[in-house]
C-alpha positions as CSV (number, residue, x, y, z in Angstrom):
1,M,9.6,12.0,6.8
2,A,10.9,9.1,4.7
3,T,13.9,9.7,2.5
4,I,13.5,8.2,-1.0
5,H,16.7,6.7,-2.3
6,H,16.9,6.5,-6.1
7,V,19.2,3.5,-6.2
8,T,19.3,-0.1,-7.3
9,L,17.2,-2.7,-5.5
10,E,18.0,-6.3,-6.4
11,P,15.6,-8.1,-7.0
12,G,13.2,-5.2,-7.6
13,K,9.8,-4.8,-6.2
14,L,8.0,-6.0,-9.3
15,E,10.2,-9.1,-9.3
16,L,9.3,-9.8,-5.7
17,L,5.6,-9.3,-6.4
18,A,5.7,-11.5,-9.5
19,G,6.6,-14.4,-7.2
20,W,4.3,-13.5,-4.3
21,L,1.1,-12.4,-6.0
22,P,0.2,-15.7,-7.7
23,R,0.1,-17.3,-4.2
24,Q,-2.7,-14.9,-3.0
25,E,-6.3,-16.1,-3.1
26,W,-7.5,-12.7,-4.5
27,F,-5.1,-12.7,-7.4
28,R,-6.4,-13.8,-10.9
29,P,-3.6,-15.5,-12.8
30,G,-3.0,-15.2,-16.5
31,G,-3.3,-11.4,-16.8
32,G,0.2,-10.9,-18.1
33,E,3.4,-9.2,-16.9
34,L,3.2,-6.8,-13.9
35,V,3.8,-3.1,-14.3
36,R,3.8,-0.3,-11.8
37,A,0.4,1.5,-12.0
38,G,0.5,4.0,-9.1
39,G,0.4,4.3,-5.3
40,F,1.6,6.5,-2.5
41,R,3.6,6.2,0.7
42,L,3.0,6.7,4.4
43,D,5.5,7.6,7.1
44,D,6.3,5.5,10.1
45,P,6.6,8.1,12.9
46,A,9.5,5.9,14.4
47,G,11.3,6.1,11.1
48,E,12.0,2.3,11.1
49,V,9.6,0.9,8.5
50,G,9.2,2.0,4.9
51,I,5.5,2.0,3.9
52,E,4.3,2.0,0.3
53,L,0.8,1.4,-1.1
54,M,1.8,0.1,-4.5
55,V,-0.5,-0.5,-7.4
56,V,0.5,-3.0,-10.0
57,A,-1.4,-4.0,-13.1
58,D,-1.2,-7.1,-15.2
59,G,-3.1,-6.3,-18.4
60,R,-6.5,-7.3,-16.9
61,D,-6.6,-6.2,-13.3
62,A,-5.1,-3.5,-11.0
63,Y,-4.0,-4.7,-7.6
64,L,-3.2,-2.7,-4.4
65,V,-0.3,-4.2,-2.4
66,P,0.6,-2.2,0.8
67,M,4.2,-3.1,1.5
68,A,6.4,-2.7,4.6
69,Y,10.2,-2.5,4.1
70,R,12.2,-3.5,7.2
71,G,15.8,-3.6,8.1
72,A,15.3,-6.9,10.0
73,P,12.8,-9.7,9.9
74,L,9.4,-9.0,11.5
75,A,9.2,-11.0,14.7
76,G,6.1,-13.2,14.8
77,A,5.2,-12.5,11.2
78,P,2.2,-14.6,10.0
79,E,2.9,-17.3,7.5
80,G,2.7,-15.8,4.0
81,A,3.4,-12.2,5.1
82,L,6.9,-12.1,3.8
83,I,6.9,-11.0,0.1
84,G,10.7,-11.5,-0.1
85,T,14.1,-10.0,0.6
86,S,16.1,-7.6,-1.5
87,E,19.4,-5.8,-1.5
88,H,19.2,-2.1,-1.3
89,A,22.3,-0.2,-2.7
90,V,22.3,2.1,0.4
91,L,20.4,0.4,3.2
92,G,21.5,-3.2,2.7
93,T,19.2,-6.2,3.0
94,R,15.5,-5.2,3.2
95,W,12.7,-7.6,4.2
96,F,9.5,-6.8,2.3
97,Y,6.2,-7.7,4.0
98,D,2.5,-7.6,3.0
99,G,1.5,-4.4,4.8
100,V,-2.0,-5.9,5.6
101,Q,-0.1,-8.3,7.9
102,D,2.4,-5.7,9.4
103,P,1.3,-3.9,12.6
104,V,3.1,-0.7,11.7
105,V,1.4,-0.4,8.3
106,R,-2.0,-1.3,9.9
107,E,-1.6,1.5,12.5
108,Q,-0.6,4.0,9.8
109,L,-3.6,3.0,7.7
110,A,-5.9,3.5,10.7
111,R,-4.3,6.9,11.3
112,L,-4.9,7.8,7.6
113,L,-8.6,6.8,8.0
114,R,-8.8,9.0,11.0
115,G,-7.3,11.9,9.1
116,E,-4.1,11.9,11.2
117,A,-1.5,10.7,8.6
118,V,-0.5,12.5,5.4
119,P,-0.1,10.5,2.2
120,Q,3.3,11.1,0.6
121,M,4.4,11.0,-3.1
122,Q,5.6,7.6,-4.1
123,S,8.9,8.7,-5.4
124,E,9.7,12.1,-3.9
125,S,11.0,12.7,-0.3
126,D,9.0,14.8,2.1
127,T,6.3,15.7,-0.5
128,A,2.6,15.3,0.3
129,D,0.5,13.6,-2.3
130,D,-2.5,15.9,-2.7
131,S,-4.1,13.6,-5.3
132,V,-5.0,11.2,-2.5
133,A,-8.5,12.0,-1.1
134,V,-9.2,11.0,2.5
135,A,-12.7,11.3,4.0
136,P,-11.9,10.6,7.7
137,A,-14.1,8.0,9.4
138,A,-16.9,9.9,11.3
139,G,-17.2,9.7,15.1
140,V,-14.3,7.5,15.9
141,A,-12.1,7.4,18.9
142,A,-8.3,6.9,18.5
143,G,-7.7,3.3,17.4
144,A,-11.4,2.6,16.7
145,V,-11.1,2.2,12.9
146,E,-10.5,-1.2,11.1
147,P,-8.6,-0.6,7.9
148,V,-9.7,-2.9,5.0
149,V,-7.5,-2.8,1.9
150,R,-9.2,-3.2,-1.5
151,R,-6.8,-5.6,-3.1
152,V,-8.4,-5.6,-6.6
153,L,-9.2,-2.1,-7.5
154,V,-12.6,-1.1,-8.9
155,P,-12.9,2.3,-10.5
156,G,-15.0,4.7,-8.5
157,G,-15.4,8.3,-7.5
158,E,-14.7,10.5,-4.5
159,P,-14.6,9.0,-1.0
160,V,-17.4,8.9,1.5
161,A,-16.7,9.0,5.3
162,G,-14.1,6.3,6.2
163,E,-12.6,5.9,2.7
164,V,-9.3,6.7,1.0
165,V,-9.5,7.2,-2.8
166,A,-6.4,7.5,-5.0
167,G,-5.5,7.4,-8.6
168,Y,-3.8,4.7,-10.7
169,T,-3.3,3.7,-14.3
170,A,-5.8,1.0,-15.3
171,P,-4.7,-2.0,-17.4
172,D,-6.1,-0.2,-20.5
173,G,-3.8,2.8,-19.8
174,S,-6.5,5.1,-18.7
175,A,-6.3,7.2,-15.5
176,R,-8.7,6.0,-12.9
177,R,-9.5,6.5,-9.2
178,A,-10.6,3.9,-6.7
179,V,-11.1,3.2,-3.0
180,F,-7.8,1.9,-1.7
181,V,-8.7,1.6,2.0
182,A,-12.0,1.7,3.9
183,D,-13.1,1.5,7.5
184,G,-14.4,-2.0,7.9
185,R,-16.3,-1.5,11.2
186,A,-19.9,-2.6,11.1
187,G,-22.0,0.2,9.8
188,A,-19.0,2.1,8.4
189,A,-18.1,2.7,4.8
190,G,-16.4,-0.2,3.1
């Protein structure tokens, strides 16, 4: 289980995302300042990579950004995958990557869709987040799911097979739920 350190991170996650998000094709500029709006964590079984599915809102839209936190650069990282670097008061320099482009995050998202990974609270160590609803993908062998992250969140209900639904705070301040991740295989939910 990941240990959450309640310490200074310079620059902070919102500052890193404020520079990275406008360069993404799915981001709609002009919505205002970013604020934290929800999310949850996943554990890396090897204990090397921090994984957070962070929701940020800008006054108009809510965006899901899965992030990988690493103690060293990701070898062979695709161009644009690096969100930025930051100094952690306990762990030192951290490299923040777009989780969609990080192999450890993608594997844990696949495990989540298969019902094999347990969502964790965003800011508490070793605490399952029971508000995250997972409807495992039906009839899949190990490794057969294809996680698709919903970058711009659309309010919805409970998950169908092959979906992960979680809560967040909408730009208008209301509590909402949406599909965060779905199985993108042909014929699967998503």
